[in-house]
Every structure is written in structure tokens, then in C-alpha cells.
C-alpha positions in Angstrom: 7.8 21.2 -22.3 5.8 24.3 -21.7 2.6 22.3 -21.3 4.1 20.1 -18.6 5.5 23.1 -16.8 2.0 24.6 -16.8 0.5 21.3 -15.6 2.8 21.4 -12.6 1.2 24.6 -11.6 -2.4 23.7 -12.4 -2.3 20.4 -10.6 -1.2 22.0 -7.4 -4.3 23.0 -5.4 -2.3 25.4 -3.3 -1.9 27.8 -6.3 -5.6 28.1 -6.8 -7.2 31.5 -6.6 -10.6 32.3 -5.2 -13.2 30.2 -6.8 -16.6 31.4 -8.3 -19.9 29.7 -7.5 -19.9 28.1 -11.0 -16.7 26.2 -10.4 -15.8 23.6 -13.0 -16.1 20.0 -11.7 -14.8 16.7 -13.1 -18.3 15.1 -12.9 -18.5 13.5 -16.3 -17.5 9.9 -17.1 -16.4 11.0 -20.5 -13.3 12.5 -19.0 -12.1 8.9 -18.6 -12.5 8.3 -22.3 -9.4 7.6 -24.5 -7.9 8.2 -27.9 -10.1 9.9 -30.5 -13.0 10.1 -28.1 -11.1 12.2 -25.6 -9.2 14.2 -28.2 -12.4 15.4 -29.9 -14.4 15.8 -26.6 -16.1 19.1 -26.1 -15.2 20.2 -22.5 -17.8 22.7 -21.3 -17.1 25.2 -18.6 -17.4 29.0 -18.1 -14.9 29.1 -15.2 -11.9 30.1 -17.2 -9.8 30.4 -14.1 -10.4 26.8 -12.9 -7.2 25.0 -12.6 -9.0 21.6 -13.2 -10.5 23.0 -16.5 -7.1 24.3 -17.6 -5.4 21.0 -16.7 -7.9 18.9 -18.6 -7.7 21.0 -21.7 -3.9 20.9 -21.6 -4.0 17.1 -21.4 -6.4 17.1 -24.3 -4.1 19.2 -26.4 -1.1 17.0 -25.6 -2.9 13.7 -26.4 -4.3 15.2 -29.6 -0.7 16.2 -30.6 0.6 12.6 -30.1 -2.5 10.7 -31.3 -1.0 9.8 -34.7 2.6 9.6 -33.6 4.8 6.7 -35.0 5.1 5.3 -31.5 2.4 5.5 -28.8 4.8 6.1 -25.8 4.2 9.9 -25.4 0.4 9.5 -25.9 0.3 6.7 -23.3 2.4 8.7 -20.9 0.0 11.7 -21.1 -3.1 9.5 -21.0 -1.9 7.8 -17.8 -1.2 11.1 -16.1 -4.6 12.5 -17.2 -6.5 9.5 -16.0 -4.7 9.6 -12.7 -5.6 13.3 -12.4 -9.3 12.8 -13.3 -9.6 9.9 -10.8 -8.0 12.0 -8.1 -10.3 15.1 -8.6 -13.5 13.4 -10.0 -16.7 13.8 -8.0 -18.2 10.7 -9.5 -19.0 7.8 -7.0 -17.8 5.2 -9.5 -14.5 6.8 -10.4 -12.4 3.9 -9.3 -14.2 1.5 -11.6 -14.1 4.1 -14.5 -10.4 4.4 -14.0 -9.8 0.6 -14.1 -12.1 0.3 -17.2 -10.1 3.0 -18.9 -6.8 1.3 -18.2 -8.2 -2.0 -19.5 -9.3 -0.3 -22.7 -5.9 1.4 -23.1 -4.0 -1.9 -22.7 -6.2 -3.6 -25.3 -5.3 -1.0 -27.9 -1.6 -1.0 -27.5 1.2 -3.0 -29.2 3.3 -5.4 -27.1 6.1 -3.0 -26.0 7.2 -1.2 -22.9 4.5 1.4 -23.0 2.0 -1.4 -22.4 4.1 -2.3 -19.4 3.4 1.1 -17.9 -0.3 0.5 -18.2 0.0 -2.9 -16.6 1.9 -1.3 -13.7 -0.9 1.3 -13.3 -3.4 -1.6 -13.2 -1.3 -3.3 -10.6 -1.2 -0.2 -8.5 -5.0 0.0 -8.7 -5.4 -3.5 -7.4 -2.8 -2.9 -4.7 -4.8 0.2 -3.5 -8.0 -1.8 -3.5 -6.1 -4.5 -1.5 -5.6 -1.8 1.2 -9.4 -1.9 1.7 -9.3 -5.5 2.8 -10.9 -6.0 6.3 -9.7 -9.3 7.8 -12.5 -9.2 10.4 -15.0 -9.8 7.6 -13.4 -13.2 6.8 -15.3 -16.3 8.1 -18.7 -14.6 8.2 -20.3 -16.8 5.6 -18.5 -15.3 2.6 -15.0 -14.2 1.6 -14.1 -10.7 2.5 -14.1 -8.2 -0.4 -10.8 -7.2 -1.8 -9.1 -10.2 -0.3 -7.2 -11.3 -3.5 -6.5 -7.8 -4.9 -2.8 -7.9 -3.8 -2.4 -11.3 -5.5 -3.8 -9.8 -8.7 -1.4 -6.9 -8.5 1.5 -9.3 -8.0 0.5 -11.2 -11.2 0.6 -8.0 -13.2 4.0 -6.9 -11.8 5.4 -10.4 -12.6 4.0 -10.1 -16.2 5.8 -6.8 -16.7 9.1 -8.1 -15.3 8.9 -11.1 -17.6 7.9 -9.3 -20.8 9.9 -6.0 -20.5 13.1 -6.6 -18.6 15.3 -3.6 -18.2 12.5 -1.1 -19.0 11.3 1.8 -16.9 8.1 -0.1 -16.4 9.9 -3.2 -15.0 11.8 -0.9 -12.6 8.5 0.4 -11.2 7.1 -3.1 -11.2 10.0 -4.5 -9.2 9.6 -1.8 -6.5 5.9 -2.3 -6.2 6.4 -6.1 -6.1 8.9 -5.8 -3.3 6.4 -3.8 -1.2 3.8 -6.6 -1.7 6.2 -9.3 -0.6 7.6 -7.4 2.3 7.4 -9.3 5.6 5.8 -7.6 8.6 5.4 -8.9 12.2 4.1 -7.1 15.3 3.1 -8.3 18.8 0.8 -6.8 21.4 0.6 -7.8 25.0 -1.5 -6.5 27.9 0.6 -4.1 29.9 0.1 -6.2 33.0 -0.7 -9.9 33.3 -1.3 -12.1 36.4 1.6 -14.2 37.8 1.8 -17.9 37.2 -1.3 -17.7 34.9 -1.3 -18.4 31.1 -2.1 -15.4 29.0 -2.6 -14.6 25.3 -0.5 -12.4 23.0 -1.8 -10.9 19.7 0.4 -11.4 16.7 -0.2 -9.4 13.5 1.7 -10.7 10.5 2.0 -10.5 6.7 3.9 -12.9 4.5 5.4 -14.8 7.5 4.5 -18.5 7.4 6.5 -19.1 10.5 7.2 -17.1 13.6 10.1 -17.4 16.1 9.5 -16.2 19.7 11.9 -15.3 22.4 11.1 -14.4 26.0 13.6 -12.3 27.9 13.8 -10.6 31.3 13.7 -6.9 30.9 15.8 -4.8 33.3 13.3 -2.1 33.6 14.1 1.5 34.4 11.8 4.5 34.1 14.0 6.6 31.9 14.9 3.8 29.5 11.2 2.8 29.3 9.9 6.3 28.5 12.6 6.9 25.9 12.6 3.6 24.1 9.2 1.9 24.6 7.8 1.5 21.1 10.7 3.4 19.4 13.6 1.0 19.5 14.5 -1.7 17.0 15.1 -4.3 19.7 18.9 -4.4 19.3 19.4 -4.4 23.1 16.7 -6.9 23.6 18.2 -9.6 21.3 21.4 -9.5 23.3 19.7 -10.6 26.5 19.7 -14.3 27.5 16.5 -16.0 26.5 14.3 -17.5 29.2 12.3 -19.3 26.6 12.6 -19.8 22.8 10.1 -21.5 20.5 8.5 -21.2 17.1 5.0 -21.5 15.7 3.5 -22.0 12.2 1.2 -19.3 11.1 -1.8 -19.8 8.8 -1.1 -18.2 5.5 -3.3 -18.7 2.4 -1.0 -16.5 0.2 -3.3 -13.5 -0.2 -0.5 -11.1 0.7 -2.7 -9.4 3.3 -2.1 -8.7 7.0 -3.6 -11.3 9.4 -4.0 -11.6 13.2 -3.7 -14.6 15.5 -3.2 -15.2 19.2 -0.4 -17.1 20.9 -0.7 -18.6 24.4 2.1 -18.0 26.8 2.6 -20.1 30.0 2.5 -18.3 33.3 5.5 -16.4 34.6 6.7 -15.2 38.0 6.5 -11.6 39.1 8.7 -9.2 37.1 9.1 -7.2 34.0 9.6 -9.0 30.7 9.8 -8.5 26.9 8.5 -10.8 24.2 10.4 -10.8 20.9 9.1 -12.1 17.6 10.8 -12.4 14.3 10.3 -14.0 10.9 13.8 -15.5 11.2 15.3 -17.6 14.0 18.5 -15.6 13.8 17.0 -12.4 15.3 19.6 -10.3 13.5 18.9 -6.5 14.0 18.5 -4.4 10.9 18.3 -7.5 8.8 15.5 -9.7 10.2 12.0 -8.2 10.9 12.0 -8.1 14.7 9.1 -6.9 16.9 8.8 -6.8 20.7 6.4 -6.0 23.5 7.2 -5.2 27.1 4.9 -6.1 29.9 4.6 -6.6 33.7 3.8 -9.8 35.5 2.1 -8.3 38.5 -0.9 -8.3 40.8 -1.1 -4.5 40.9 -3.2 -2.5 38.4 -4.5 1.1 38.2 
């Protein structure tokens, strides 16, 4: 209990005092080691006031204490917290790979119980973080974009935890992370002004939405309402307006759980102010369906 109270202080960078030139740095791959290797590791450092050094030594004491316990839960809990800390503060360029390698080693040494589930969730989080590096613009340039299938790998790990350890703390975490991966997102972007009676394009950004429903409405524009609500409303007032046009389109989706972009052609419109609504459901129910909208002018004037 006292060790974890101390760790709360030492892991907070805002509590750090003035640092000497010989500040301790987490620049050794051995700090990602596990079990006996880490418990017996000699941690050098002359900066006795370094919060990083004190934190690492406290984690070492805790893991050494629980190394030979009847159940590995406490040791795994401390090891996961320490690996997360070392990865966060490490100055090594390959710290992400070292972190994943450590999690893989940890999982291989554990019995099939809920503490293994915690490690699998940590692996899933790593893959989900790497999935955030995916750049859709790199697709179609002769090779598949890096990180494209990381979210899919994370989903597989979360599903494994839910299947093996139902009702555990690990499964609760896995369910939350899984929901964030499968969450639907839709947004639309239109030029502020388009020419009358001329077809134009709309950019649609989407994730986990194999089909999109579109609705075009006349927007009764007023300066005050536009300044207050443009970009900040959930579209509740928009869906109540009579639709000038309604249609749906199928969206390309290869199941990678990443965000994608496509363009939709809109037939020309007469002069006026309009709003284009997009949703992943044909019901357009506010606060239930994912609804996005964009306002635009059909005009010959521009500045």
C-alpha cells in the first residue's frame, strides 16, 4: 500500500524538483525485462532524487516481493504498470517494439487465468494505438499502408479475452475497448459555396459504415443561428425539415476498422442555402443514429 502511494507521487512529473546534469534516464532495454531478470537487475544511477529512478526501484521491490507468490496476479499487475511506465518515459527509439516483446514474453509464461487476460488486453491496446498511425493516403501506392490491420488484430485479442474470461476485470476492459473499435463514425465536408445548377462533390469520411443514407434539406439561414450552431449542433433541427432529396450509397469497406474517405456526387441545385445530412441509419434519429451534416451556399458570389 505504501509503495503504491509513493508511486503515485513519483510518476507525477509535476512533483519533480530541480534536476541535476546527471539525471537518470530510462535508456536501457533491460528495464523491459521480466521475472527473475528484472528482479535481480542492478539499476545504476547516482541521481538519488530522480523520480524515474525511485519509481523503477519501487517496482523492482514490488515484483521481487510477489515473484514466488502462489498466484501471479499481483506480480502481473505490477509488471504491467512498470512496463507501461518504462515505455512512457524511455528514451530508446525502439521502445514500442520492446514493450510488445515484453508483453508477448509475459503472456507465454502465465497460466490460463484472468491475469493472462489483462496481458492480452494490454497487447490489444498496443495494436489499437499502432492502428492510430494508419495513413489512408498511403493505400494504393503499390503496397499496403503500414498499420492497416492493427485494429483488426486488437479486436481479435479483445474477443479472445471475452470468450475465455467472462465476468472478469479483464473482460470488462476488453468490452470497452472493443466497443470503441466498432464504433461508427460519419462526417461530411462540402465547399462553402458551389455554383448553381452544376454538379459538385462532397467528401465523406466514415468508419465501420458499409452504407450511408443522405438527405438534402433547405436551410433557413440566419446570421445568428449560423454563428451559434454551425459545427456545434447535433442536427436535431435539421432532421425535422422536409427532405428535398433522399438517397443511399454503398461504401467500400474491407473490414480494417480504420477511417476512410470517399467522394459523393450531388446534382446541381438552384440558388439558396442548403444542408446535407448523412447517417449510418435511414431513420435519422437524433442521439441514437450517427448523424453528420454540412451547410453550404449555392451562389455565384464568392470572396
